[in-house]
C-alpha positions as CSV (number, residue, x, y, z in Angstrom):
1,M,-145.1,40.8,90.7
2,K,-147.8,42.9,90.7
3,K,-148.0,46.6,91.7
4,E,-151.0,46.0,93.5
5,Y,-152.4,43.1,95.2
6,N,-156.5,42.4,96.1
7,F,-156.6,41.3,99.5
8,S,-160.4,42.3,99.5
9,K,-162.0,38.1,99.4
10,G,-158.8,37.3,101.7
11,K,-159.3,35.6,105.3
12,R,-157.4,35.4,108.2
13,G,-156.6,32.4,110.1
14,A,-155.2,29.2,109.0
15,V,-154.9,28.0,105.5
16,V,-155.9,24.6,106.2
17,P,-158.3,24.0,108.7
18,A,-158.2,21.6,111.9
19,P,-159.7,18.5,111.5
20,K,-162.4,17.4,114.0
21,G,-161.3,16.7,117.3
22,K,-157.6,18.7,117.1
23,T,-156.8,22.0,117.8
24,R,-154.5,24.3,116.4
25,I,-152.0,26.1,119.4
26,T,-148.4,27.3,119.3
27,I,-146.3,25.6,122.5
28,R,-142.8,26.0,123.0
29,I,-140.3,22.9,123.3
30,D,-136.7,22.5,124.2
31,D,-134.4,22.4,120.9
32,D,-133.5,19.0,122.0
33,I,-137.0,17.1,122.5
34,L,-137.9,18.9,118.8
35,E,-134.7,17.3,117.4
36,W,-135.3,13.9,119.1
37,F,-138.8,13.7,117.7
38,R,-138.1,14.7,114.2
39,S,-135.2,12.0,114.5
40,E,-137.4,9.5,115.5
41,V,-139.9,10.2,112.3
42,D,-136.4,10.2,109.6
43,A,-135.3,7.1,111.2
44,A,-138.8,5.3,110.6
45,G,-139.0,6.7,107.0
46,G,-141.1,9.8,107.4
47,G,-144.4,10.8,108.8
48,N,-145.2,13.7,111.3
49,Y,-143.4,14.6,114.2
50,Q,-146.7,16.3,115.3
51,T,-148.6,12.9,115.4
52,L,-145.3,11.6,117.3
53,I,-145.6,13.6,120.3
54,N,-149.6,13.4,120.5
55,D,-148.9,9.9,120.4
56,A,-146.5,10.1,123.5
57,L,-148.7,13.3,125.3
58,H,-151.1,10.3,124.6
59,G,-149.7,7.0,126.0
60,H,-148.3,9.5,129.1
61,I,-151.9,10.4,130.0
62,T,-153.3,6.6,129.5
63,R,-150.3,4.9,132.0
64,Q,-151.0,7.9,134.4
65,Q,-154.4,6.8,134.7
66,E,-153.4,2.5,135.3
67,P,-154.0,1.6,138.3
68,I,-150.9,0.5,140.8
69,E,-151.4,-3.2,139.8
70,V,-151.3,-2.8,136.0
71,I,-148.7,-0.8,136.1
72,L,-146.7,-3.2,138.1
73,R,-147.8,-6.5,136.1
74,R,-146.7,-4.9,133.1
75,V,-143.1,-3.3,134.2
76,V,-142.7,-7.5,135.5
77,R,-143.6,-8.5,132.4
78,E,-141.3,-6.6,130.4
79,E,-138.2,-7.6,132.7
80,L,-138.3,-10.9,132.3
81,T,-138.9,-10.8,128.7
82,A,-135.2,-8.9,128.8
83,V,-133.9,-11.4,131.3
84,R,-135.0,-14.4,129.1
């Protein structure tokens, strides 16, 4: 270990910049929710739990914007498939 380090060319912020269309944020999530997403990723053989959370949020928003008729058709279709 050196006695002194030169940080004169150091830069503040994230080491890896966020890709275009993505924003780095900090949020608080309940431990059990985070553990569920992590275990889902592990069960799938790997991946990124943050991507899984993003996909879940995106799916929720998409479903919230669906007309009630589309939701009812999807639910009826799922129920009929489950009965067969």
